[in-house]
C-alpha positions as CSV (number, residue, x, y, z in Angstrom):
1,M,3.6,-32.2,-4.2
2,A,6.1,-29.2,-4.8
3,E,7.2,-27.8,-1.5
4,S,9.5,-24.9,-0.6
5,A,12.4,-24.9,1.8
6,E,11.4,-21.4,2.7
7,T,10.0,-21.1,6.2
8,D,8.0,-17.9,5.9
9,W,4.2,-17.5,5.9
10,V,3.8,-17.3,2.1
11,S,5.5,-20.7,1.6
12,R,3.5,-22.4,4.2
13,F,0.2,-21.2,2.7
14,A,1.4,-22.1,-0.6
15,D,2.0,-25.6,0.5
16,E,-1.6,-25.7,2.2
17,V,-3.2,-24.4,-1.1
18,I,-1.4,-26.9,-3.3
19,T,-2.4,-29.7,-1.3
20,E,-6.0,-28.6,-1.0
21,A,-6.2,-27.9,-4.7
22,G,-5.0,-31.3,-5.4
23,R,-7.9,-32.7,-3.4
24,R,-10.6,-30.3,-4.9
25,A,-9.7,-30.1,-8.5
26,P,-6.6,-32.2,-9.5
27,G,-4.8,-31.3,-12.6
28,K,-6.6,-27.9,-12.9
29,P,-5.1,-24.4,-12.4
30,I,-5.2,-23.3,-8.8
31,V,-7.4,-20.4,-8.2
32,C,-6.5,-17.7,-5.7
33,A,-8.9,-14.6,-5.5
34,S,-9.2,-10.9,-4.3
35,G,-12.1,-8.4,-4.5
36,L,-12.0,-4.6,-4.5
37,S,-14.7,-2.2,-4.6
38,P,-13.9,1.1,-6.6
39,S,-16.4,3.1,-4.5
40,G,-13.6,5.6,-3.6
41,P,-9.8,5.7,-3.4
42,I,-8.5,2.2,-3.1
43,H,-6.1,2.6,-0.1
44,L,-3.1,1.0,1.2
45,G,-5.2,-1.3,3.6
46,N,-7.1,-2.5,0.5
47,L,-3.7,-3.4,-1.2
48,R,-3.4,-6.1,1.4
49,E,-6.5,-8.0,0.0
50,V,-4.4,-8.0,-3.2
51,M,-0.9,-8.6,-2.1
52,T,-1.7,-11.6,0.1
53,P,-3.0,-13.8,-2.5
54,H,-0.5,-12.3,-5.1
55,L,2.4,-13.5,-2.9
56,V,0.9,-17.0,-2.4
57,A,0.0,-17.3,-6.0
58,D,3.4,-16.2,-7.1
59,E,5.2,-18.8,-4.9
60,I,3.0,-21.3,-6.4
61,R,4.0,-20.3,-9.9
62,R,7.6,-20.3,-8.7
63,R,7.3,-23.9,-8.1
64,G,6.1,-24.6,-11.6
65,V,2.4,-25.1,-10.6
66,E,-0.2,-23.4,-12.8
67,C,-2.0,-20.9,-10.7
68,V,-4.3,-17.9,-11.6
69,H,-5.0,-14.9,-9.4
70,L,-8.5,-13.5,-10.0
71,L,-9.2,-9.8,-9.0
72,S,-13.0,-9.1,-9.0
73,W,-13.6,-5.5,-9.3
74,D,-16.9,-5.1,-7.4
75,D,-17.9,-2.4,-9.7
76,Y,-21.7,-3.5,-9.8
77,D,-22.1,-2.7,-6.2
78,R,-24.3,0.3,-5.2
79,F,-23.0,3.8,-4.8
80,R,-23.6,4.1,-0.9
81,R,-22.3,7.8,-0.2
82,V,-20.8,10.8,-1.5
83,P,-17.1,11.1,-0.3
84,A,-15.7,14.3,1.1
85,G,-14.6,16.7,-1.3
86,V,-17.1,15.6,-4.2
87,D,-20.0,17.9,-5.2
88,P,-23.0,17.1,-2.9
89,S,-25.4,16.8,-5.9
90,W,-23.7,13.4,-6.5
91,A,-26.1,12.2,-3.8
92,E,-28.8,11.7,-6.5
93,H,-26.8,8.7,-7.8
94,I,-26.8,6.9,-4.4
95,G,-28.2,3.4,-5.1
96,K,-27.0,3.1,-8.7
97,P,-24.3,0.6,-9.7
98,L,-20.8,2.3,-9.4
99,T,-20.5,1.9,-13.2
100,S,-23.7,4.0,-13.7
101,V,-22.4,6.9,-11.5
102,P,-20.6,9.8,-13.4
103,A,-16.9,10.1,-12.6
104,P,-16.1,13.0,-10.1
105,P,-15.9,16.3,-11.6
106,G,-12.8,16.9,-13.8
107,S,-12.1,13.1,-14.4
108,S,-11.7,12.0,-18.0
109,Y,-12.9,8.5,-17.0
110,A,-16.2,7.0,-18.3
111,N,-17.6,6.5,-14.8
112,W,-17.0,6.4,-11.1
113,A,-15.8,3.0,-11.0
114,E,-13.4,3.5,-13.7
115,H,-12.0,6.6,-12.2
116,F,-11.0,4.8,-9.0
117,K,-9.9,1.6,-10.7
118,A,-7.3,3.3,-13.0
119,P,-4.7,4.4,-10.4
120,M,-4.8,0.9,-8.7
121,I,-4.4,-0.9,-12.1
122,Q,-1.4,1.4,-12.6
123,A,0.0,0.6,-9.1
124,L,-0.5,-3.2,-9.5
125,E,1.5,-3.2,-12.7
126,E,4.3,-1.2,-11.2
127,L,4.2,-3.7,-8.2
128,G,4.5,-6.6,-10.6
129,V,1.4,-8.1,-9.4
130,E,0.0,-10.5,-12.1
131,Y,-3.8,-11.1,-12.1
132,R,-6.9,-11.6,-14.3
133,G,-9.4,-8.7,-13.8
134,I,-13.1,-9.4,-13.6
135,S,-15.7,-6.7,-13.8
136,Q,-18.8,-7.9,-11.9
137,T,-20.7,-5.4,-14.0
138,E,-19.9,-7.2,-17.1
139,Q,-20.5,-10.7,-15.3
140,Y,-23.9,-9.8,-14.1
141,T,-25.0,-7.7,-17.2
142,R,-24.1,-10.5,-19.5
143,G,-25.9,-13.2,-17.6
144,A,-22.7,-15.1,-16.5
145,Y,-24.3,-15.9,-13.1
146,R,-28.0,-16.4,-14.4
147,E,-28.0,-20.1,-13.3
148,Q,-26.6,-19.3,-9.9
149,I,-29.0,-16.5,-9.4
150,L,-32.0,-18.8,-10.2
151,L,-30.6,-21.4,-7.8
152,A,-30.2,-19.0,-5.0
153,V,-33.8,-17.9,-5.5
154,R,-35.0,-21.5,-5.5
155,E,-33.0,-22.2,-2.3
156,R,-33.9,-18.9,-0.7
157,A,-35.4,-20.8,2.4
158,K,-32.2,-22.5,3.1
159,I,-30.3,-19.1,2.8
160,D,-32.9,-17.5,5.1
161,A,-32.4,-20.2,7.7
162,V,-28.7,-19.6,7.7
163,L,-28.9,-15.7,8.1
164,S,-31.9,-16.0,10.6
165,R,-29.5,-17.4,13.2
166,Y,-27.7,-14.0,13.3
167,R,-30.6,-11.7,12.9
168,S,-32.0,-9.7,15.9
169,K,-35.4,-9.7,14.2
170,Q,-37.0,-11.8,11.5
171,V,-37.9,-10.4,8.2
172,E,-41.3,-11.0,6.4
173,E,-40.1,-12.7,3.2
174,Y,-36.5,-13.1,2.5
175,F,-35.2,-12.7,-1.1
176,P,-31.5,-12.9,-2.2
177,Y,-31.8,-11.0,-5.4
178,K,-31.9,-7.1,-5.6
179,P,-33.1,-5.6,-8.9
180,Y,-31.9,-2.4,-10.1
181,C,-34.8,-0.1,-11.1
182,D,-35.2,0.1,-14.9
183,L,-36.2,3.8,-14.8
184,C,-33.9,5.4,-12.3
185,E,-31.3,2.7,-12.2
186,R,-31.2,2.7,-8.3
187,D,-31.6,-0.5,-6.0
188,L,-34.3,1.3,-3.9
189,T,-36.6,-1.5,-5.0
190,T,-38.8,-4.1,-3.3
191,V,-39.6,-7.6,-4.7
192,T,-43.5,-7.8,-4.4
193,A,-44.0,-11.2,-6.0
194,Y,-42.3,-14.2,-7.5
195,D,-43.3,-17.3,-9.3
196,D,-40.9,-20.2,-9.1
197,A,-42.3,-21.9,-12.0
198,T,-42.3,-19.1,-14.6
199,T,-39.4,-17.1,-12.9
200,E,-41.7,-14.0,-13.1
201,L,-40.6,-11.2,-10.6
202,A,-42.5,-8.2,-9.8
203,Y,-40.7,-5.2,-8.0
204,T,-41.5,-1.7,-7.2
205,C,-39.2,1.2,-6.7
206,E,-39.1,4.2,-4.3
207,C,-39.2,6.3,-7.6
208,G,-42.8,5.2,-8.2
209,F,-41.8,2.7,-11.2
210,G,-42.7,-0.9,-11.1
211,E,-42.6,-3.8,-13.6
212,T,-42.8,-7.6,-13.9
213,V,-39.8,-9.3,-15.5
214,R,-38.5,-12.9,-16.0
215,L,-35.7,-13.6,-13.8
216,A,-34.4,-16.1,-16.2
217,E,-33.8,-13.3,-18.7
218,H,-33.3,-10.5,-16.2
219,D,-29.6,-9.0,-16.1
220,R,-30.1,-5.7,-14.1
221,G,-29.7,-6.8,-10.7
222,K,-27.4,-8.7,-8.3
223,L,-27.4,-11.2,-5.5
224,V,-27.0,-9.6,-2.1
225,W,-23.5,-9.6,-0.9
226,K,-23.7,-12.6,1.8
227,V,-24.9,-14.6,-1.2
228,D,-22.8,-13.1,-3.9
229,W,-19.5,-14.0,-2.3
230,P,-20.1,-17.7,-1.5
231,M,-21.7,-18.0,-5.0
232,R,-18.3,-16.8,-6.7
233,W,-16.3,-19.2,-4.5
234,A,-18.1,-22.0,-6.2
235,Y,-18.5,-20.5,-9.7
236,E,-14.8,-19.9,-9.8
237,G,-13.4,-22.6,-7.9
238,V,-11.5,-20.4,-5.5
239,V,-9.0,-22.3,-3.3
240,F,-7.4,-19.3,-1.6
241,E,-8.9,-15.9,-0.7
242,P,-8.0,-13.7,2.4
243,S,-10.4,-11.2,4.0
244,G,-10.5,-8.5,6.5
245,V,-11.1,-8.4,10.2
246,D,-14.5,-6.9,9.7
247,H,-15.5,-10.1,7.7
248,H,-15.0,-12.4,10.6
249,S,-17.4,-11.3,13.3
250,P,-20.5,-13.5,13.8
251,G,-23.0,-13.1,11.0
252,S,-20.5,-11.5,8.8
253,A,-20.2,-12.7,5.0
254,W,-17.3,-15.0,5.7
255,I,-19.0,-16.8,8.5
256,V,-22.5,-17.2,6.7
257,G,-20.7,-17.8,3.3
258,D,-19.2,-21.0,4.8
259,Q,-22.6,-22.3,5.4
260,I,-24.2,-21.1,2.3
261,V,-21.6,-22.2,-0.3
262,G,-22.0,-25.8,0.3
263,K,-25.8,-26.0,1.0
264,V,-26.7,-23.9,-1.7
265,F,-24.0,-23.8,-4.5
266,G,-22.2,-27.2,-3.8
267,G,-18.8,-25.5,-3.4
268,R,-16.3,-25.1,-0.6
269,Q,-15.2,-22.1,1.3
270,P,-11.7,-21.1,0.2
271,I,-8.6,-21.2,2.6
272,G,-9.0,-17.7,4.0
273,P,-6.6,-16.1,6.4
274,M,-7.8,-13.0,8.2
275,Y,-5.6,-9.9,7.6
276,A,-5.1,-7.0,9.8
277,F,-5.4,-3.4,9.2
278,V,-2.5,-1.4,7.6
279,G,-2.0,2.1,9.0
280,I,-0.2,5.3,8.2
281,T,2.1,6.9,10.6
282,G,0.3,9.9,12.1
283,M,-3.1,8.8,10.8
284,A,-6.1,7.0,12.1
285,K,-7.7,3.9,10.5
286,M,-8.0,4.5,6.8
287,S,-11.6,4.9,5.1
288,S,-12.3,5.3,1.5
289,S,-15.5,7.1,2.2
290,K,-13.6,10.0,3.9
291,G,-11.9,10.6,0.6
292,D,-8.5,11.7,1.5
293,V,-6.5,8.4,2.3
294,P,-3.1,7.5,1.0
295,T,-3.2,4.9,-1.9
296,P,-0.6,2.5,-3.3
297,A,-0.1,5.2,-6.1
298,D,0.7,7.6,-3.4
299,A,3.1,5.4,-1.8
300,L,4.9,4.5,-5.1
301,E,5.6,8.3,-5.5
302,I,8.0,8.2,-2.5
303,M,9.3,4.7,-2.3
304,E,10.3,2.0,-4.9
305,A,8.0,-1.0,-5.7
306,P,10.3,-3.6,-3.9
307,V,10.2,-1.7,-0.8
308,L,6.5,-1.4,-0.7
309,R,6.1,-5.1,-1.6
310,W,8.4,-6.0,1.2
311,L,6.2,-4.3,3.8
312,Y,3.5,-6.9,2.8
313,A,5.7,-9.8,2.4
314,R,7.6,-9.7,5.7
315,R,4.4,-9.6,8.0
316,K,2.1,-12.4,8.5
317,P,-1.4,-11.3,7.3
318,A,-2.8,-11.3,10.9
319,Q,0.0,-8.8,11.9
320,S,-0.8,-5.1,11.6
321,F,1.8,-2.7,10.4
322,K,2.1,0.9,9.4
323,I,3.5,2.6,6.3
324,A,5.5,5.7,6.6
325,F,4.9,8.9,4.9
326,D,6.8,11.0,7.4
327,Q,10.5,11.0,8.7
328,E,10.1,7.3,9.5
329,I,10.4,6.5,5.7
330,Q,14.3,7.3,6.1
331,R,14.6,4.6,8.8
332,L,12.6,2.1,6.8
333,Y,15.0,2.5,3.9
334,D,17.9,2.3,6.3
335,E,16.4,-1.1,7.4
336,W,15.9,-2.2,3.9
337,D,19.4,-1.4,2.7
338,A,20.8,-3.1,5.8
339,L,18.9,-6.3,4.8
340,G,20.3,-6.1,1.4
341,R,23.8,-6.0,2.5
342,K,23.2,-8.8,5.1
343,I,21.8,-11.0,2.3
344,A,24.5,-10.1,-0.1
345,E,27.0,-11.3,2.6
346,G,25.1,-14.6,3.0
347,Q,24.0,-13.8,6.6
348,G,20.1,-13.5,6.1
349,Q,17.8,-15.7,8.1
350,P,15.6,-18.0,5.9
351,A,12.3,-15.8,6.5
352,E,14.3,-12.6,5.9
353,L,15.7,-13.9,2.6
354,A,12.3,-15.2,1.6
355,A,10.6,-11.9,2.1
356,Y,13.4,-10.0,0.3
357,R,13.2,-12.3,-2.7
358,R,9.6,-11.9,-2.9
359,A,10.0,-8.0,-2.8
360,V,12.7,-7.7,-5.4
361,G,11.0,-9.9,-8.1
362,T,8.3,-12.4,-9.1
363,A,8.2,-15.7,-11.1
364,A,8.1,-13.5,-14.0
365,G,11.5,-11.9,-13.2
366,P,13.0,-9.1,-11.3
367,L,11.4,-5.8,-10.6
368,P,13.3,-2.6,-11.9
369,A,16.0,-1.4,-9.3
370,T,18.1,1.6,-8.7
371,P,21.5,0.8,-10.1
372,H,23.5,2.7,-7.5
373,P,21.3,2.9,-4.3
374,V,22.6,5.9,-2.2
375,P,20.9,5.9,1.2
376,Y,17.3,7.5,1.1
377,R,18.1,9.8,3.9
378,T,21.1,11.1,2.2
379,L,19.3,11.6,-1.1
380,A,16.5,13.5,0.9
381,S,19.0,15.8,2.5
382,I,20.7,16.5,-1.0
383,V,17.6,17.3,-2.8
384,D,16.4,19.4,0.2
385,V,19.5,21.5,0.4
386,T,20.0,21.9,-3.4
387,T,16.1,22.3,-3.9
388,G,16.2,19.7,-6.5
389,D,18.8,21.5,-8.7
390,A,20.1,18.7,-11.0
391,E,23.7,20.1,-11.6
392,Q,24.3,20.7,-7.8
393,T,22.8,17.2,-6.9
394,L,25.1,15.5,-9.6
395,R,28.1,17.2,-8.0
396,I,27.4,16.2,-4.6
397,L,26.6,12.6,-5.6
398,R,29.8,12.5,-7.7
399,D,31.9,13.6,-4.8
400,L,29.8,11.2,-2.4
401,D,29.8,8.1,-4.4
402,A,31.5,8.4,-7.8
403,I,28.1,8.5,-9.4
404,E,28.5,9.8,-13.0
405,T,24.9,10.3,-14.0
406,L,21.7,11.1,-12.1
407,D,20.1,8.0,-13.8
408,E,22.4,5.7,-11.8
409,A,20.7,7.0,-8.7
410,R,17.1,6.7,-10.1
411,P,14.4,5.9,-9.4
412,R,15.2,6.2,-5.7
413,L,16.5,9.7,-6.3
414,D,13.0,10.7,-7.6
415,R,11.1,9.1,-4.8
416,A,13.2,11.0,-2.3
417,Q,12.6,14.3,-4.3
418,R,8.8,13.7,-4.3
419,W,8.9,12.9,-0.6
420,V,10.7,16.2,0.3
421,D,8.4,18.1,-2.1
422,A,5.2,16.6,-0.7
423,H,5.7,15.6,2.9
424,V,8.3,17.8,4.5
425,P,6.6,20.9,5.8
426,A,7.9,24.3,4.5
427,G,9.0,25.4,7.9
428,E,11.2,22.2,8.0
429,R,12.9,22.6,4.7
430,T,16.7,23.3,4.7
431,R,17.8,26.7,3.5
432,V,21.7,27.1,3.7
433,R,22.7,30.6,4.7
434,E,24.1,32.8,2.0
435,E,26.4,34.7,4.3
436,P,28.0,34.1,7.7
437,D,26.1,35.0,10.8
438,E,28.8,37.5,12.0
439,E,26.9,38.4,15.3
440,L,26.8,34.9,16.1
441,L,30.5,34.3,15.3
442,D,31.6,37.3,17.2
443,S,29.8,36.2,20.3
444,L,31.5,32.7,20.5
445,G,33.9,31.7,23.1
446,Q,37.6,30.4,22.8
447,A,36.2,26.6,23.1
448,E,33.6,27.2,20.4
449,R,36.1,28.8,18.0
450,E,38.4,25.9,18.6
451,S,35.8,23.4,17.7
452,L,35.2,25.2,14.5
453,R,38.8,25.3,13.6
454,L,39.1,21.6,14.2
455,L,36.1,20.9,11.9
456,S,37.4,23.2,9.2
457,D,40.9,21.3,9.4
458,G,39.3,17.9,8.9
459,L,37.1,18.8,5.9
460,D,39.8,17.7,3.3
461,D,38.8,14.1,3.9
462,W,35.7,14.4,1.9
463,S,33.5,11.3,2.2
464,L,30.2,10.6,4.2
465,D,32.2,8.3,6.5
466,S,34.8,10.6,7.1
467,L,32.6,13.6,7.8
468,T,30.7,11.5,10.3
469,T,33.7,10.6,12.2
470,L,34.8,14.2,12.1
471,V,31.5,15.8,13.5
472,Y,31.3,13.2,16.3
473,G,35.1,13.4,16.8
474,V,35.6,17.1,17.4
475,P,34.2,17.2,20.9
476,K,36.0,14.1,21.9
477,L,39.4,15.9,20.6
478,Q,38.6,18.9,22.7
479,A,37.9,16.6,25.7
480,G,41.3,14.9,25.2
481,L,39.6,11.5,24.3
482,P,40.6,9.1,21.6
483,A,38.4,9.0,18.4
484,D,36.9,5.5,19.4
485,A,36.1,6.8,22.9
486,K,32.6,5.5,24.1
487,A,30.0,8.0,24.5
488,T,29.2,9.3,28.2
489,P,26.5,11.6,29.2
490,E,29.1,14.4,29.4
491,L,30.5,13.7,25.8
492,K,27.0,13.3,24.4
493,A,25.9,16.7,25.8
494,A,29.1,18.2,24.3
495,Q,28.3,16.7,20.9
496,R,24.7,18.1,21.0
497,A,25.9,21.5,21.8
498,F,28.5,21.3,19.0
499,F,25.9,20.1,16.5
500,A,23.5,23.0,17.5
501,L,26.3,25.4,17.0
502,L,27.0,24.2,13.5
503,Y,23.2,24.1,12.5
504,R,22.8,27.8,13.6
505,L,25.8,28.8,11.5
506,L,24.9,26.6,8.5
507,V,21.0,26.9,8.3
508,G,20.0,29.4,11.0
509,R,18.2,26.7,13.0
510,D,18.9,24.5,16.0
511,T,18.3,21.4,14.1
512,G,18.5,20.1,10.3
513,P,19.3,17.1,8.2
514,R,22.1,14.9,9.4
515,L,25.2,17.0,9.7
516,P,27.5,14.6,7.7
517,T,25.1,14.8,4.7
518,L,24.4,18.6,5.2
519,L,28.2,19.3,5.1
520,L,28.6,17.1,2.1
521,S,25.8,18.9,0.3
522,I,27.0,22.5,1.2
523,G,30.7,21.9,0.1
524,A,34.0,22.3,1.9
525,D,34.7,25.9,0.7
526,R,31.0,27.1,1.7
527,V,31.2,25.4,5.0
528,R,34.5,27.1,5.9
529,K,33.1,30.4,5.0
530,L,29.9,30.0,7.0
531,V,31.7,28.9,10.2
532,G,34.3,31.7,9.9
533,T,37.5,29.8,9.2
């Protein structure tokens, strides 16, 4: 068996999956699976459903073992509710398959499911996720599962016996197949009779329609979820499929599926880790039904694909984590860049190295990267101060890091620009003063004037590191301390006062972007003008 020297969670699951696949179906491609319902925006929590098996499948491929990642689009599920922000008249479609519901107003897509699938498909391509997509509408309506449906109906007593262990009250007659009404297309149907010998099935619908069909020929319905899922495990030969926390409670689809898949369909439950929720800084648990939730496409607007991949690769599935859309994204990028430097110097720990490699590329090759990755917080400050002016931005980057074209800083530069535009409140945007604040300058004491003179004298050494040393060093010089003096409470207080003075003189506020970056963005001549030296 091919094994990896890596010690991260992905490698351990890959080892386990390869071994298990060898027992179940030796010589056949290994099958990993995911399932997504395009009932609304497919959010960053849902992305974990795809990234977990993707990373495992990709590791298996890296070892030269054939592996397929199936992504089932559960687009034959019923339309359950109208999300916030959509015309309430869409309630008339509740109960129809998602592919039979019109797309939201203004959409160019053919139906509801296609509208919400499209941005996820694009995001997965950008993330380098290789998969085989399966439309459950197509599977059911072309009769792919006909034999499995007939089997489930024949064995409905066995299924009912499993489900009854978890019910608080018994049902009169259990039936595992739900027809969609041939008149109104909704699933508000009740099976009233079934003949095992002929497969004749009679149903009535709340709309008043009723008919008798032969189930052996009927392709306008589906197995109920707790039967549908284990049926697919057996049909597709799935060896690895994760599931969310909500699927692991008593009586849930994962728990009962384990008992149904073997007794009814002759299959086995996949290796299936439970994955924890993914949150957003400043937001509660995500819910597609509420409509306004951050999606992978939203995240890729403000961060590069390798960084988003890294967030999912570095945490075990059972560990929850949050994705930053606020100021925390700058700290995240600092951490990412520091890891890159650490690995380049050969100092990364095995698990760190594994997660980094999984983030920057797949078995198919490396993902696109920024040629000259300037720190994200620096780029955000620059585009904030310059309001995105390309000429000004290039001037600053050329002075900062010898960048000759903006393309060298892309796509990271574009991500930082979009973050500033979309996620920095207008009241927090930086606007550099056009003219000196003469009233403030006139009110300054001798020590404050001296601090500004020391700053002005040091501006000739024009680099981010030198400016950082300068702004922190001015209060040290005034206190008669050496440049490498350790911070004391008194020194920290003096530095805070000096920083606040500079912010008021430069941007008219007590706070702002990191001062070294702000100074660099403004330019030495304009800084000297605004501080009155």
